[in-house]
C-alpha positions, 0 to 999 in steps of 0.5 A: 836561532832567530827566525832571521838567522834560519832564513839567512842559513836556508840553502837556495839552488844556484843557477849552476846547480839547476843546470846540473839538476836538470841534467841528472833529471834527463839521465833518470828519464832516459834510464827509466824509459830504456830499462823500466823503473824496476830494471834501472838503478841509480848506478845506471843514471850515475854512469850516464852522467860519469859521476859517482853513484853517491853524487846523486844524492846531492840532487835526489834522496832516492830512486823514488824521488827521481821518479816522481820528479820525472813524472811531475815534470813531464805532466806539468809541462803538458798542463801549462801548454794545454792551459795557454791553448785553452786561453786562445779563445779567438781560435776555432775548437778545431784548431784547439783540438789540433793544438792540444793533439800537437801538445800531447805528441810533439814532444816525442820528436824531442830528446829527452823529453819524450822519455819523460812522457813515457815514463810518466805513462808507464811507471807513475803507479809504481811510486810510493802512496804520497808522490803517486797521489800528487802525480794522479792529481796532476793527471786529473788536472790534465784529464779535466782541461781536455774535457773542458776543451770539448765542453767549450766547443759544445757551448760555442755550438761548434761541436754536437750538442749531444757530444759526451765530453767525458768519453770524447776525453777518454778517446783523446787520451787513448788515441794519443797514448797509444803512440807514446807507449810504443817502443818506437814511433811508426815508420810510415808517418812523421809526428806532424803527420800523425798529428794531423791525422788524429786531429782530423779523426777526432774533429770529424767525429765530433763537429756539429756538421757531422751527422750520425745514426744513434744505436737503437 
């Protein structure tokens, strides 16, 4: 077979297939978020779509592949939006910190996207080695972008010159992920209020104008 024949015979997804694939991915994210990766089955996913279990293999080769796709889509969306925030060089670092926290937490108000994020945080370590490595690289890329945000703030003189940007990054992730990993959102505050409060907590602790006593 010639290269031209192989190219002509290659299958490419149609717009209709892409729409259906997104529906299948959404159903997988919901099932994994509600029942856990080990507790959920491909039948649970198929039942949500009112299709035969065997039909799922038109979209995924296995449950592992479904988990990998859910995890990748969740973190890639984070990365894309965070890059756009970092490109806003005219914004103050305080505004960019707020935008970065909103990027991390706002999806909790959106169904089913909130489930993608929860699955990524809770279940990516259950992936087989190869897809787990891919998702881990994406997670490191996202963490590196957050650290870059803080490094830019120090370089611009808006954040403390003695700020440990790596620890600041871990603080950012720990603070935000503590909300995401809860089974339900706090009833005392909306997502917008949580974003505002967390942005204030982080900014007040890092801004150049804030002084603190170092431990001796």
